[in-house]
N, C-alpha and C positions, 0 to 999 in steps of 0.2 A: 492615529494610524492612517497612513496614506492610502488612497484608493487609486489603483492602477487599471488601465484597460485590460480586460480578460482576453481580448482578441486583438491581434496586431497584423492585419492583412498587409500593411505597408512593408513588412519584411520581404514580401515577394515582389516589391516594386523598386527596390533600392538601387538597382544598377541596370544598364541596358542588357547585360548578359543575363541577369536574373529574369528580367521581363521577357526576353526571348525564350528562356527555358520554360516558363509557365504559360506562355501565350496559348489561348484556346483555339485560335483560328490563324491560318496563314494564307498568304496569296501565292499563287503559282503562275508563272508565265504560260504554262501549257493549258491553263484554264481561262485564258483570255482569248476573245475573238474580236477582230477588227472589222467594223463595217466599212465598206469601200463603195463609193459612188463612181460610176463610169459613164462618161458622156460620149455622144457621137461627134462632138465638136473636135476640131483639130488640135486645140490647145487645152490644158487643164484650166479649170474655172474655179476661182476662189468662191467660198460661200460666206457672204458677209455676216450672217448671224451665227456662224460657227468659226470663230477665230482659229486659224491653224489647220482647218479642214478644207479640202478642195475636191472638186470632181476630177477624177483621173481620166486619162484617155487609154485607148487600147495600146498605145505606144509606151505610156508611162506605167501601166499596170504591172508589167513584169518586175520592175524595180521595187514596186510596193510589195509584191509577193516575196521577192528575195529578202527584203528587209524584215518582213514578218517571219519568214522561215529562220532567218539568222537570229532573230530575237527569241525564238523558241516558243512563240505563241501557238495556240491550238488550231487556229483557222482564221479565214477571212470570209465575211458575208457580203456578197456582191449585190448591188442595186444598179439597175440600168436607168439611164436618163436619155430617152430618145428625143429626136427632133420633131417627129410627127406622131400623132396619136389619132385613134378613132374610137368609135362607140364601143367596140368589142375588145379593144386592146390587142389587135391582131399582131402587133410587133412582139408580143410576149411569147408567141409560139412560132414565129418565123425563125428558121435556122440562122438567118443573117440578121436577126434583131440584135440590138446592142447588148442585151443581157446574155443572150446565148453565145454571142461572139466573145464576150468578156469571160464567160465560164471556160471556153476553150483556151483562150490565152492564159488564164490563171492556172488551169489544169496542167498545161505544158510547162509553165514556169515553176509550178510547185513541185512537180515530179515526185509526189508522195511525201514531201517534207512537212506539209500541213494539210488540213482538210479544206476543200473548196466548197463553200456553201452559197446558196443562191436564195434570194427572196422570191417566194412564190405567191405573187399577188398582182392584180391588174391595175392598181391605182396609178402606177408610173406610166402605163400604156394607154389608158382611156382618156378621151378628150373631155369627159365630164369629171374625171378625178376620182370616182368611186372605185371600190375594191372589187366590183363585179359588174356584170352586164345589167342594164336597166330594163324594167318591164314597161308596158304601155302607159303606165301612170307615173313613171319617173322614179319608182322605187327600185331597190336592188333586188333582182330575181335570184333568190338563193339557189335553186336547183339548176337553173340555166348556167349560173356561175360555176357550179361544180364541174360541169362538162368542160368548161374552159380551163379550170384548174387541172383537170386530168390531162388534157392536151399539153398544158404548160409543164406539167411534171415530166411527161415523156420527152419533151424537147430539152428540158434542163438535164435530165439524166443522160440523154444521148450526147449532150455537149460535154459532159464530164463532171457534173456536180455530184458530190458525194452526200451532202446533206441538203435537203430542201426545207426552207423555212416557210411554213404555211402561216402566213400572217393576215389573211383576209377576214377571218372570223365568221365564215359561213358555217351554218349547221351541217354537219356531215362531211366536212372537207377532208378529214383525215381518212375516213372510210373510203371515200371516193377516189382519192389519190392512191391510197394503198392498193385498191382493187385494180386500178389502171396499171400500176407499175407491176404488180404481180402477174397480171394477164400478159404483160409484155416480156415476162421473164426477168424483171429487174427488181427482184426481192432483196437485192443487196443495198438499195438506196435507203438512207436513213431519213426518217421524217421527224423534223422538229416542229412541233405544234405551238404556235403562239396562242396558248390556251386562254390565259387571263390577260387579254389585251384591252386596256381601258380607253374609253373616249376622252383623251386627255389633252389638256392645254399645253402640255410639255412637248408635244410633237411639232410645235411651230417652226423651229429652224429646219427640221427634217423636210418639211414641205417646201422650204426654199431650196434645200439641197437636191430634191428630185424635180423641182420646178412644177409642183403640183397645180393642176387646173381646177381643183375641187372648189365648188360653190356650195355652201351649207356645211353639213356635218355628217358624222358616221355613227350617230347615236343609236340607230336602229340595228346595228350589228356589233359594234364594239361595246364593252361593258360600262355600266353606270358606275362612276367613281364612288357612289354611296354603298356599293354591294361588295362584300367580301366572300360570303358563302357562294355566290354565283361564280366567282373565280375558281373556287375549289371544285364546284360542279363541272365547269367547263373542262378543267384539267382531267377530272375523273372520266368524263365521257371520251376525251381524246385518247386517253390510255386504253380504254376499252376498244376503241376503234383501231388501234394499232400504232399509236404514236410511240416513237422510240425515246423522245425527249420532249418535255413540256416547258413552256416558257411563261414568265410573268413580265409584263411590260406596261408602263415604265417600271423601274426598279425602286428608286428611292421613295417615292410617295406611297408605295404599295408593299412595304416590307412586312406588314402584318399578313397580307395575302401570300407573299412569297414564303413566309415561315410556315403557314398552315399548309400550303401545297407541298412543301418539302417534307413536312411531318407525315403526310398521307401517301405520297407518291411512291410507286414501285419502280419508277424509271428516273433517270437523271433530270434535275430541275435546273433550268438556266434563267437568267434575268438579263434584260436589256436596259443599260444605263443610257437613256435616250438623249436626243439632241438638246432638249431644254435643260436637262440636268447638267449636261456638258457646258452649255452656254451660260448658265447662271454662275457656275464657278469661274469660268474664264472672265466673264465680264465683271464680276465682283472683285476678282483679284486684280484685274486691270485698273479698277477704281480705287484700289488700295484698302478695300474693306476686309479682305481675308488673306490668309497665307495660302497661296495657290497650291503649292506642292503638298502641304499637309492636308489641305481640304480634298485634294484628288485622292490621296491614299486613304483617308478616313472614309470618304464616300464609298469607295469600292470595297474596302474592308467591311463596312456596314452591310453591304449587299451580300458579301460572302458569309458574314456572321448570321444573317437572316436565313441562310440555307441554300444559296445558289451554288451549284457544282461548277458552273462556268458562267462567265459574264461577258456580254457584248459591251464594249466601251471604246469610245473614240480615242482614249488615252492608252490603248493596249500596248503600243510600241513604247511609249514613254514609261509606263509602269514596268514593263518587262526589263527595260534598260536600268531602271532604278533598282529593281530587285537584284539584278545581276551585279550592279555596282556595290550594293550593300553586302552581298554574300556571293562573291564571284565563284566559289567552288560548290555552292549548294543549289539544288534544283528549286528550292523554295525559300522565300524570305518573308519576314514579317513587315507589316506596314508600319 
């Protein structure tokens, strides 16, 4: 008597149409956010460690916003790259600082077609490269930094940012910023807390992108890569303090943390596929080691599968175009 398999899961994999029908997760262009760097220089600047990504200018930014809106993605996250910096990051709160100017340009170009988001952190603006102001001993002064974040939030809200990305990892940053905005009558502004932001080696190309002046590391305020429960704790605290959205960063190396935060969170959970994740795939593909297109889609779908409601990725426009090409009449498509 022949013995046959009692279960045949392969039946549900036998054609592209069948696989689409039973897919557990999908990607949507509206759940993608494009990080955009904006420089004060007159011309766009290529970023050597991030092939295909460049620093935009105030003149080229509207075209990027138009492309993003046309692609149907959910938003852009703006980062400023100033030419001058100081100890307190004063350019972050000046109305004519590069980031606040970029917010105004993007808000005009967007005209409500996508969300304009802004990085709320001092590292791009300080001459020492840390995410906060320093104390007399050279350490980051948590509470003095909160006052700077509050001022920065008001400046970004005034410029037209709809979502503020609190990425500095200071204790109490969500509560401080929420209080400042509420006191100013800006309770409409959404707070995205970079809650589980790890002290990661995968940020290397990003520091090239913003021309970071950092010497040393950020291990006293960003999370230890060995810790998962701590990431969940940080997200829980941020939700209690009034965060509208919480974030895990980086994404790929921390899918376990992302999954646990998503399982426990009462608010949307996002993830940031960071510069090092982008560069690894681009450089490996250029060397012929992997299939670039498949690796991009697989990496982003893995982040989605782990629980991300939305994803910041430098491939946002490319992925959106690919989804539309695969299913031109559908709002969502499978990777």
